[in-house]
N, C-alpha and C positions, 0 to 999 in steps of 0.2 A: 504494500500500500504506500502510496506517495505521502510524503510528510505533510503536504498541504491538506490532503484528505483526512489524515490522522488528526491534524490540528482542528479541522472543522468538526469532526466527530467528537473530539474531546470537548470542544467549546459547547456544542449542542448538549452533550451529556451533563456538563457542569451547569449550564443554564437551566436545564430541566430540573436538576437537583435543587438549585437555588430557588426556583419557582415553587417547588414542593415545600421547601422549608418556609418560604414566605407565606404560602397559603396556610400552612399549619400554624404559623405564628399569628396570623390574622384570626384564625378560628379560635385559638387559645385566648387571644385578647378579647374577642366577642364573648366567649364563655365567661371570662372573668368579669366583664362589664355587666352581663345579664345576671350573674350570680350576685353581684353587688346590688343591683337594682332590686332583685328579689328580697335581699336582706333589708334594704331601705323600706320597701313596701310593707313587709311584715313586721319590722320593728315598729313602724307607725301603727300597724294593726294591733300588735300586742301591747303597745303603750297607749292605745286609744287616742292617737294624734290624728284627729279627723282631717285637719288642714293638710298635713303632709300626705296622708292616705289619698285624699281626693285629688291632689295635684298630680298623682301618678297615673291617672286615667284620662283618656281623651273624652271629650264631651259627647262624641258619637259612639261611645262604648256600646258593644253588644256583648252580653254575658249569657252564655248558653249553659243551662244547668239541667242534668238528667232528671232531677226531681222537681225543680222549680220553674222550668221552662226558660223562655227568653226574657231577659230584663235589660235595663239600660243604666246609664250613668247616674241619673237621679235615684233610682232604686238602690244602686250600689252604695252611694253616699248616704242615703237614709238608713240602709242596713248598718253601715259603720257607726252612724250616730246612735242607733239603738244599742249596738254592741257596747258603745262607750258608756251608756247609761246603765247597762245591765250589771248584774253581780254574779254572773255564772263563770267568771274567770276564763272565758273562751280565749284560747291561745293557739297559734299556728307554728308548726315547725316543719321545715323542709327536710325530706329524706335525701341527704346530700348525694348519696351514690346513685340516686335515680335521675339526677338532673342531666338533661340533654339540651343543647343549644345549637340552632342552625340559622345561618344567615338568610335573609330575604333581601336580595340586592335591590338597592334603591328605596328600600322601605325601613327595614329594621331586622328583627329576629323572631324566631319561634323558640319558645321555651316549653319543654315538656318535662313533667316530673310527677312525683308523688309527694303529698304532704300529709302531715298528721295534725288534726285538730282535736284539742282536748277541752272539756269544760267540766264544771262541777255540777253534779246532779244528785240530789238527795245525800249530800255530804261525801260523795265519792267522785273520783275522776272517771269520766267517760271519754274515751278516745276512739277515733276512727282514722283510717288511712284512705285517701282518695286521690284519684288521678286528675291531672289538669294540663291544659295547654294555654299558654299566654302568648298573644301576638303583640310584640313590642314594636312601637313606631319611634324612630329617632327623627325628630323634627327640630330644627334650630338648635341642635346640640343637646336636646333633652329627650330622655327616654320616657315614654308613656305607654300604657297598655291600651290597645284599641279593641281587642277581642279576647274573651275568656271562654274556655270550654272546661266545665267542671263535671266529672263523670265518675262512674263506678261507686256510687253511694249505696 
């Protein structure tokens, strides 16, 4: 093989490897960003911070729930207001190893996972694990959830 061809093949091979590393780095960065946003959202939920909680959803939010049907932004904010008044100690915890994040080019990201909700009922902790999908939109540098699918209740 001529040295020029060897050089071209080596260059193509190295360029491909670099592109793969770059793609993996971008995916890891997106995973970290969305995991952080999940933490911000549910720290607000667990601390009953209605203002931060509601700021993390788009106003055209669609929330699909396998038991409650389709609801919207106002319903979600009102639910959070009711939770903040309640005394059932409702808390959410992400099952970390379940978290998956995928890019949506030009829009944001898909977050898939399992979370555990616990509340106090009749003096005892009652917990359940449920599956969810969050569609995150990044607009003007800010992440907000535009769609939620909550299922397997």
